[in-house]
DRENKOL-677329 format. One record per atom (N, C-alpha, C): residue number from 0; residue in one letter; x negated, y negated, z. Coordinates in nm, 4 decimals. Layout:
{NUM,"A",{X,Y,Z}}
...
***
This chain:
{0,"M",{-8.2892,10.3962,1.6138}}
{0,"M",{-8.1537,10.3431,1.6568}}
{0,"M",{-8.1072,10.2839,1.5544}}
{1,"E",{-8.1605,10.1823,1.4837}}
{1,"E",{-8.1045,10.1275,1.3638}}
{1,"E",{-8.0518,10.2036,1.2659}}
{2,"L",{-8.1013,10.3124,1.2469}}
{2,"L",{-8.0623,10.4369,1.1425}}
{2,"L",{-7.9063,10.4590,1.1954}}
{3,"I",{-7.9200,10.4688,1.3391}}
{3,"I",{-7.7600,10.5319,1.3672}}
{3,"I",{-7.6711,10.4516,1.3489}}
{4,"A",{-7.7026,10.3228,1.3971}}
{4,"A",{-7.6300,10.2100,1.3752}}
{4,"A",{-7.5855,10.1710,1.2487}}
{5,"D",{-7.6851,10.1897,1.1603}}
{5,"D",{-7.6266,10.1738,1.0139}}
{5,"D",{-7.5330,10.3028,0.9796}}
{6,"M",{-7.5476,10.3959,1.0182}}
{6,"M",{-7.4669,10.5378,0.9727}}
{6,"M",{-7.3279,10.4971,1.0204}}
{7,"L",{-7.3277,10.4524,1.1301}}
{7,"L",{-7.2012,10.4338,1.2161}}
{7,"L",{-7.0789,10.3464,1.1273}}
{8,"M",{-7.1787,10.2271,1.1063}}
{8,"M",{-7.1435,10.1119,1.0118}}
{8,"M",{-7.0647,10.1624,0.8842}}
{9,"I",{-7.1537,10.2485,0.8410}}
{9,"I",{-7.1105,10.3102,0.6902}}
{9,"I",{-7.0058,10.3672,0.7081}}
{10,"A",{-7.0194,10.4782,0.7924}}
{10,"A",{-6.8917,10.5617,0.8420}}
{10,"A",{-6.7460,10.4659,0.8790}}
{11,"G",{-6.7724,10.3630,0.9433}}
{11,"G",{-6.6817,10.2936,0.9842}}
{11,"G",{-6.6078,10.2245,0.8727}}
{12,"A",{-6.6940,10.1568,0.7670}}
{12,"A",{-6.6617,10.0897,0.6727}}
{12,"A",{-6.5673,10.1961,0.5729}}
{13,"A",{-6.6488,10.3218,0.5486}}
{13,"A",{-6.5493,10.4047,0.4762}}
{13,"A",{-6.4225,10.4496,0.5405}}
{14,"G",{-6.3891,10.4675,0.6546}}
{14,"G",{-6.2677,10.4724,0.7400}}
{14,"G",{-6.1892,10.3730,0.6848}}
{15,"V",{-6.2316,10.2409,0.6973}}
{15,"V",{-6.1422,10.1301,0.6503}}
{15,"V",{-6.0999,10.1426,0.5366}}
{16,"A",{-6.2026,10.1768,0.4376}}
{16,"A",{-6.1687,10.1633,0.3041}}
{16,"A",{-6.0543,10.2807,0.2660}}
{17,"V",{-6.0634,10.3935,0.3202}}
{17,"V",{-5.9572,10.4849,0.3098}}
{17,"V",{-5.8234,10.4697,0.3659}}
{18,"Y",{-5.8434,10.4047,0.4927}}
{18,"Y",{-5.7332,10.3255,0.5657}}
{18,"Y",{-5.6345,10.2444,0.4789}}
{19,"C",{-5.7245,10.1363,0.4065}}
{19,"C",{-5.6679,10.0276,0.3054}}
{19,"C",{-5.6197,10.1096,0.1982}}
{20,"Q",{-5.6816,10.2187,0.1525}}
{20,"Q",{-5.6271,10.2948,0.0388}}
{20,"Q",{-5.4570,10.3525,0.0622}}
{21,"I",{-5.4857,10.4076,0.1641}}
{21,"I",{-5.3343,10.4382,0.2070}}
{21,"I",{-5.2226,10.3541,0.1909}}
{22,"L",{-5.2719,10.2659,0.2696}}
{22,"L",{-5.1621,10.1455,0.3126}}
{22,"L",{-5.1421,10.0722,0.1681}}
{23,"A",{-5.2207,10.0609,0.0890}}
{23,"A",{-5.1869,9.9974,-0.0765}}
{23,"A",{-5.1003,10.1010,-0.1014}}
{24,"G",{-5.1266,10.2084,-0.1070}}
{24,"G",{-5.0314,10.3219,-0.2065}}
{24,"G",{-4.8967,10.3121,-0.1244}}
{25,"R",{-4.8723,10.3318,0.0215}}
{25,"R",{-4.7328,10.3089,0.0541}}
{25,"R",{-4.6685,10.1657,0.0187}}
{26,"L",{-4.7695,10.0613,0.0330}}
{26,"L",{-4.6884,9.9382,0.0094}}
{26,"L",{-4.6398,9.9313,-0.1288}}
{27,"K",{-4.7157,9.9884,-0.2291}}
{27,"K",{-4.6826,10.0060,-0.3975}}
{27,"K",{-4.5335,10.0868,-0.3937}}
{28,"K",{-4.5255,10.1967,-0.3280}}
{28,"K",{-4.4345,10.2829,-0.3077}}
{28,"K",{-4.3022,10.1981,-0.2576}}
{29,"L",{-4.3305,10.1364,-0.1641}}
{29,"L",{-4.2250,10.0411,-0.0790}}
{29,"L",{-4.1593,9.9255,-0.1735}}
{30,"S",{-4.2599,9.8594,-0.2137}}
{30,"S",{-4.2144,9.7968,-0.3215}}
{30,"S",{-4.1511,9.8069,-0.4726}}
{31,"T",{-4.1436,9.9378,-0.5080}}
{31,"T",{-4.1027,9.9555,-0.6165}}
{31,"T",{-3.9320,9.9339,-0.6516}}
{32,"L",{-3.9047,9.8940,-0.7628}}
{32,"L",{-3.7644,9.8728,-0.7806}}
{32,"L",{-3.6651,9.9732,-0.7842}}
{33,"E",{-3.7032,10.0730,-0.8661}}
{33,"E",{-3.6139,10.1981,-0.8787}}
{33,"E",{-3.5668,10.2793,-0.7389}}
{34,"S",{-3.6772,10.3192,-0.6674}}
{34,"S",{-3.6626,10.3935,-0.5622}}
{34,"S",{-3.6826,10.3624,-0.4123}}
{35,"G",{-3.7672,10.2415,-0.4157}}
{35,"G",{-3.8179,10.1944,-0.2791}}
{35,"G",{-3.7022,10.1093,-0.2163}}
{36,"M",{-3.7523,10.0378,-0.1227}}
{36,"M",{-3.6828,9.9489,-0.0455}}
{36,"M",{-3.6600,9.8349,-0.1399}}
{37,"G",{-3.7232,9.7822,-0.2454}}
{37,"G",{-3.6860,9.6848,-0.3414}}
{37,"G",{-3.5504,9.7191,-0.4158}}
{38,"G",{-3.5439,9.8677,-0.4398}}
{38,"G",{-3.4332,9.9166,-0.5010}}
{38,"G",{-3.3112,9.8994,-0.4314}}
{39,"A",{-3.3177,9.9140,-0.2931}}
{39,"A",{-3.2119,9.9142,-0.1909}}
{39,"A",{-3.1581,9.7586,-0.1889}}
{40,"I",{-3.2894,9.6952,-0.1908}}
{40,"I",{-3.2592,9.5392,-0.1574}}
{40,"I",{-3.1834,9.4600,-0.2610}}
{41,"A",{-3.2273,9.5052,-0.4075}}
{41,"A",{-3.1358,9.4958,-0.5285}}
{41,"A",{-3.0037,9.5102,-0.5019}}
{42,"V",{-2.9701,9.6583,-0.5059}}
{42,"V",{-2.8282,9.7157,-0.4778}}
{42,"V",{-2.7385,9.6155,-0.3995}}
{43,"L",{-2.8317,9.5853,-0.2740}}
{43,"L",{-2.7365,9.5084,-0.1664}}
{43,"L",{-2.7063,9.3954,-0.1954}}
{44,"S",{-2.8312,9.3230,-0.2699}}
{44,"S",{-2.7853,9.1920,-0.3475}}
{44,"S",{-2.6793,9.1698,-0.4601}}
{45,"A",{-2.6854,9.2844,-0.5194}}
{45,"A",{-2.5729,9.2826,-0.6557}}
{45,"A",{-2.4367,9.3294,-0.5663}}
{46,"Q",{-2.4139,9.3981,-0.4657}}
{46,"Q",{-2.2804,9.3725,-0.3760}}
{46,"Q",{-2.2449,9.2812,-0.3252}}
{47,"V",{-2.3574,9.2062,-0.2326}}
{47,"V",{-2.3184,9.0598,-0.1797}}
{47,"V",{-2.2633,8.9636,-0.3122}}
{48,"D",{-2.2959,8.9819,-0.4190}}
{48,"D",{-2.2668,8.8993,-0.5356}}
{48,"D",{-2.1267,8.9102,-0.5774}}
{49,"D",{-2.0961,9.0558,-0.5747}}
{49,"D",{-1.9644,9.1073,-0.6143}}
{49,"D",{-1.8419,9.0687,-0.5112}}
{50,"L",{-1.9061,9.0771,-0.3842}}
{50,"L",{-1.8174,9.0472,-0.2551}}
{50,"L",{-1.7690,8.9073,-0.2804}}
{51,"T",{-1.8998,8.8058,-0.2975}}
{51,"T",{-1.8634,8.6959,-0.3145}}
{51,"T",{-1.7535,8.6467,-0.4205}}
{52,"R",{-1.7620,8.6997,-0.5205}}
{52,"R",{-1.6673,8.6646,-0.6411}}
{52,"R",{-1.5231,8.7183,-0.5840}}
{53,"V",{-1.5343,8.8395,-0.5397}}
{53,"V",{-1.4061,8.9050,-0.5271}}
{53,"V",{-1.3092,8.8068,-0.3947}}
{54,"L",{-1.4141,8.7425,-0.3006}}
{54,"L",{-1.3839,8.6677,-0.1895}}
{54,"L",{-1.3455,8.5303,-0.2542}}
{55,"E",{-1.4022,8.4734,-0.3259}}
{55,"E",{-1.3401,8.3555,-0.4098}}
{55,"E",{-1.2048,8.3644,-0.4899}}
{56,"K",{-1.1822,8.4766,-0.5194}}
{56,"K",{-1.0780,8.5336,-0.6039}}
{56,"K",{-0.9737,8.5406,-0.4772}}
{57,"A",{-0.9983,8.6021,-0.4134}}
{57,"A",{-0.8814,8.6056,-0.2912}}
{57,"A",{-0.8447,8.4985,-0.2189}}
{58,"R",{-0.9563,8.4164,-0.2070}}
{58,"R",{-0.8993,8.2831,-0.1427}}
{58,"R",{-0.8507,8.1886,-0.2279}}
{59,"G",{-0.8497,8.2113,-0.3661}}
{59,"G",{-0.7941,8.1374,-0.4763}}
{59,"G",{-0.6386,8.1716,-0.4671}}
{60,"A",{-0.6141,8.3114,-0.4853}}
{60,"A",{-0.4686,8.3636,-0.4609}}
{60,"A",{-0.3957,8.3461,-0.3200}}
{61,"A",{-0.4594,8.3310,-0.2124}}
{61,"A",{-0.4058,8.2848,-0.0888}}
{61,"A",{-0.3654,8.1417,-0.0881}}
{62,"S",{-0.4294,8.0738,-0.1628}}
{62,"S",{-0.4172,7.9321,-0.1466}}
{62,"S",{-0.2978,7.8916,-0.2450}}
{63,"G",{-0.3037,7.9739,-0.3522}}
{63,"G",{-0.1548,7.9896,-0.4518}}
{63,"G",{-0.0473,8.0159,-0.3577}}
{64,"S",{-0.0633,8.1176,-0.3116}}
{64,"S",{0.0385,8.1697,-0.2346}}
{64,"S",{0.1293,8.0966,-0.1284}}
{65,"A",{0.0252,8.0250,-0.0409}}
{65,"A",{0.0449,7.9338,0.0863}}
{65,"A",{0.0959,7.7980,-0.0003}}
{66,"A",{0.0647,7.7831,-0.1032}}
{66,"A",{0.1156,7.6242,-0.1676}}
{66,"A",{0.2884,7.6941,-0.2401}}
{67,"S",{0.2931,7.7908,-0.2867}}
{67,"S",{0.4301,7.8285,-0.3084}}
{67,"S",{0.5100,7.8739,-0.1952}}
{68,"L",{0.4882,7.9386,-0.0546}}
{68,"L",{0.5347,7.9241,0.0445}}
{68,"L",{0.5967,7.8158,0.0972}}
{69,"E",{0.4982,7.7257,0.0901}}
{69,"E",{0.5351,7.5662,0.1587}}
{69,"E",{0.6265,7.5257,0.0598}}
{70,"A",{0.6605,7.5517,-0.0386}}
{70,"A",{0.7360,7.4864,-0.1517}}
{70,"A",{0.8749,7.5431,-0.1281}}
{71,"L",{0.8716,7.6958,-0.0958}}
{71,"L",{1.0110,7.7327,-0.0873}}
{71,"L",{1.0659,7.6951,0.0242}}
{72,"T",{0.9663,7.6961,0.1654}}
{72,"T",{1.0139,7.6371,0.2943}}
{72,"T",{1.0770,7.5157,0.2954}}
{73,"A",{1.0064,7.4333,0.2153}}
{73,"A",{1.0543,7.2958,0.2119}}
{73,"A",{1.2125,7.3164,0.1505}}
{74,"R",{1.2459,7.3930,0.0411}}
{74,"R",{1.3363,7.4085,-0.0224}}
{74,"R",{1.4559,7.4388,0.0462}}
{75,"A",{1.4147,7.5815,0.1369}}
{75,"A",{1.5057,7.6522,0.2158}}
{75,"A",{1.5702,7.5180,0.3373}}
{76,"E",{1.4673,7.4619,0.3758}}
{76,"E",{1.5150,7.3377,0.4882}}
{76,"E",{1.5879,7.2484,0.4223}}
{77,"T",{1.5826,7.2143,0.3030}}
{77,"T",{1.6606,7.1254,0.2402}}
{77,"T",{1.8204,7.1751,0.2191}}
{78,"S",{1.8074,7.3064,0.1932}}
{78,"S",{1.9432,7.3659,0.1704}}
{78,"S",{2.0168,7.3717,0.2764}}
{79,"A",{1.9199,7.4192,0.4171}}
{79,"A",{1.9625,7.4345,0.5605}}
{79,"A",{2.0495,7.3169,0.5921}}
{80,"A",{2.0044,7.2050,0.5606}}
{80,"A",{2.0504,7.0496,0.5944}}
{80,"A",{2.1705,7.0624,0.5146}}
{81,"K",{2.1619,7.0597,0.4076}}
{81,"K",{2.2930,7.0393,0.3083}}
{81,"K",{2.4245,7.1442,0.3740}}
{82,"L",{2.3822,7.2716,0.4122}}
{82,"L",{2.4753,7.3519,0.4701}}
{82,"L",{2.5356,7.3192,0.5839}}
{83,"E",{2.4279,7.2750,0.6726}}
{83,"E",{2.4770,7.2037,0.8161}}
{83,"E",{2.5895,7.0706,0.7914}}
{84,"L",{2.5380,7.0029,0.6968}}
{84,"L",{2.6452,6.8829,0.6737}}
{84,"L",{2.8013,6.9385,0.6283}}
{85,"M",{2.7823,7.0300,0.5207}}
{85,"M",{2.9076,7.0648,0.4906}}
{85,"M",{2.9805,7.1389,0.5891}}
{86,"L",{2.9233,7.2194,0.7106}}
{86,"L",{2.9753,7.2557,0.7931}}
{86,"L",{3.0332,7.1779,0.8594}}
{87,"A",{2.9913,7.0336,0.9023}}
{87,"A",{2.9935,6.9539,1.0124}}
{87,"A",{3.1420,6.8851,0.9276}}
{88,"T",{3.1309,6.8885,0.8206}}
{88,"T",{3.2492,6.8054,0.7418}}
{88,"T",{3.3639,6.8874,0.7366}}
{89,"L",{3.3641,7.0322,0.7515}}
{89,"L",{3.4599,7.1116,0.7694}}
{89,"L",{3.5404,7.1229,0.9231}}
{90,"H",{3.4699,7.0873,1.0042}}
{90,"H",{3.5583,7.0588,1.1340}}
{90,"H",{3.6091,6.9243,1.1137}}
{91,"D",{3.6011,6.8655,1.0585}}
{91,"D",{3.6830,6.7103,1.0377}}
{91,"D",{3.8179,6.7656,0.9616}}
{92,"L",{3.8301,6.8652,0.8947}}
{92,"L",{3.9574,6.8848,0.8109}}
{92,"L",{4.0692,6.9396,0.9242}}
{93,"P",{4.1770,6.8955,0.8805}}
{93,"P",{4.3016,6.9128,0.9705}}
{93,"P",{4.3287,7.0731,0.9952}}
{94,"E",{4.3704,7.1255,1.0675}}
{94,"E",{4.4210,7.2800,1.0606}}
{94,"E",{4.5377,7.2859,0.9585}}
{95,"P",{4.5300,7.4054,0.8784}}
{95,"P",{4.6613,7.3862,0.7835}}
{95,"P",{4.7617,7.4407,0.8711}}
{96,"R",{4.8929,7.4166,0.8152}}
{96,"R",{5.0034,7.4349,0.8821}}
{96,"R",{5.0581,7.6005,0.8487}}
{97,"P",{5.1088,7.6685,0.9504}}
{97,"P",{5.1558,7.7843,0.9048}}
{97,"P",{5.2993,7.7328,0.8141}}
{98,"E",{5.3372,7.8166,0.6900}}
{98,"E",{5.4479,7.8211,0.6428}}
{98,"E",{5.5613,7.8691,0.7175}}
{99,"P",{5.6850,7.8169,0.7429}}
{99,"P",{5.7756,7.8848,0.8319}}
{99,"P",{5.8460,8.0010,0.7518}}
{100,"E",{5.8794,8.1078,0.8238}}
{100,"E",{5.9136,8.2282,0.7718}}
{100,"E",{6.0482,8.2010,0.7264}}
{101,"P",{6.1006,8.3054,0.6231}}
{101,"P",{6.2354,8.3043,0.5915}}
{101,"P",{6.3082,8.3616,0.7220}}
{102,"E",{6.4288,8.3492,0.7762}}
{102,"E",{6.4762,8.4074,0.8621}}
{102,"E",{6.5703,8.5458,0.8032}}
{103,"G",{6.5969,8.6250,0.8767}}
{103,"G",{6.6131,8.7542,0.8617}}
{103,"G",{6.5554,8.8387,0.7032}}
{104,"A",{6.4727,8.7984,0.7016}}
{104,"A",{6.3864,8.8786,0.6240}}
{104,"A",{6.3243,9.0083,0.6912}}
{105,"D",{6.3598,9.1184,0.6112}}
{105,"D",{6.2490,9.2449,0.6843}}
{105,"D",{6.1360,9.2478,0.6604}}
{106,"R",{6.0601,9.2486,0.7662}}
{106,"R",{5.9392,9.2432,0.7659}}
{106,"R",{5.8747,9.4160,0.8331}}
{107,"K",{5.7939,9.4542,0.7255}}
{107,"K",{5.7300,9.5827,0.7863}}
{107,"K",{5.6040,9.5433,0.8674}}
{108,"P",{5.5598,9.6368,0.9671}}
{108,"P",{5.4746,9.6202,1.0530}}
{108,"P",{5.3469,9.6316,0.9706}}
{109,"R",{5.2499,9.5556,0.9743}}
{109,"R",{5.1235,9.5567,0.9053}}
{109,"R",{5.0402,9.5794,1.0033}}
{110,"F",{4.9392,9.6877,0.9599}}
{110,"F",{4.8177,9.7470,1.0263}}
{110,"F",{4.7015,9.6776,0.9615}}
{111,"V",{4.5999,9.6528,1.0206}}
{111,"V",{4.4507,9.6207,0.9575}}
{111,"V",{4.3839,9.6781,1.0477}}
{112,"R",{4.2693,9.7667,0.9540}}
{112,"R",{4.1612,9.8229,1.0197}}
{112,"R",{4.0205,9.7753,0.9780}}
{113,"R",{3.9604,9.7473,1.0624}}
{113,"R",{3.8224,9.6806,1.0735}}
{113,"R",{3.7182,9.7953,1.0912}}
{114,"R",{3.6242,9.7876,1.0133}}
{114,"R",{3.5030,9.8594,1.0389}}
{114,"R",{3.3946,9.8030,1.1450}}
{115,"I",{3.3496,9.8751,1.2284}}
{115,"I",{3.2488,9.8060,1.3475}}
{115,"I",{3.0831,9.7969,1.2306}}
{116,"S",{3.0555,9.7056,1.2533}}
{116,"S",{2.9310,9.7154,1.1697}}
{116,"S",{2.7949,9.7784,1.2419}}
{117,"R",{2.7013,9.7837,1.2091}}
{117,"R",{2.6185,9.8662,1.2870}}
{117,"R",{2.5344,9.7330,1.3720}}
{118,"D",{2.5591,9.6550,1.3198}}
{118,"D",{2.4880,9.5359,1.4108}}
{118,"D",{2.5475,9.5133,1.5244}}
{119,"D",{2.6667,9.5298,1.5464}}
{119,"D",{2.7484,9.5123,1.6647}}
{119,"D",{2.7411,9.6299,1.7615}}
{120,"L",{2.7009,9.7422,1.7212}}
{120,"L",{2.7005,9.8531,1.8026}}
{120,"L",{2.5294,9.8350,1.9040}}
{121,"E",{2.5743,9.8727,2.0217}}
{121,"E",{2.4507,9.8490,2.1196}}
{121,"E",{2.3526,10.0154,2.0747}}
{122,"A",{2.2483,10.0093,2.0960}}
{122,"A",{2.1656,10.1388,2.0777}}
{122,"A",{2.1372,10.1591,2.2414}}
{123,"A",{2.1520,10.3375,2.2154}}
{123,"A",{2.1222,10.3991,2.3699}}
{123,"A",{1.9252,10.3589,2.3878}}
{124,"E",{1.9168,10.3371,2.4995}}
{124,"E",{1.7843,10.3278,2.5559}}
{124,"E",{1.7443,10.4323,2.6094}}
***
């Protein structure tokens, strides 16, 4: 009986040894940098680094554009305030008086044609 138990123990130990060898080979293949999972992780890590650098450049460009846009907006608001002031001062000026026409002067009728701009036209729905 002890002999059968010993043989079963030896067979079990041999089976476990073969299983461990198979797992070791798979783990070696998985961890190789060139072709296995390690290679995929290395490639993904490099791509993350590249994307981080590109994101930082884009963030810097966006902040520069935002600062430029803020400066232009402030400049436009200042110009708009000046224009409003100029228009307000124009309302204070007196109306120009029309010059009297000489009497008896032959006047030809004058026709003025005005083109309608596209902005004044309504679009058909």
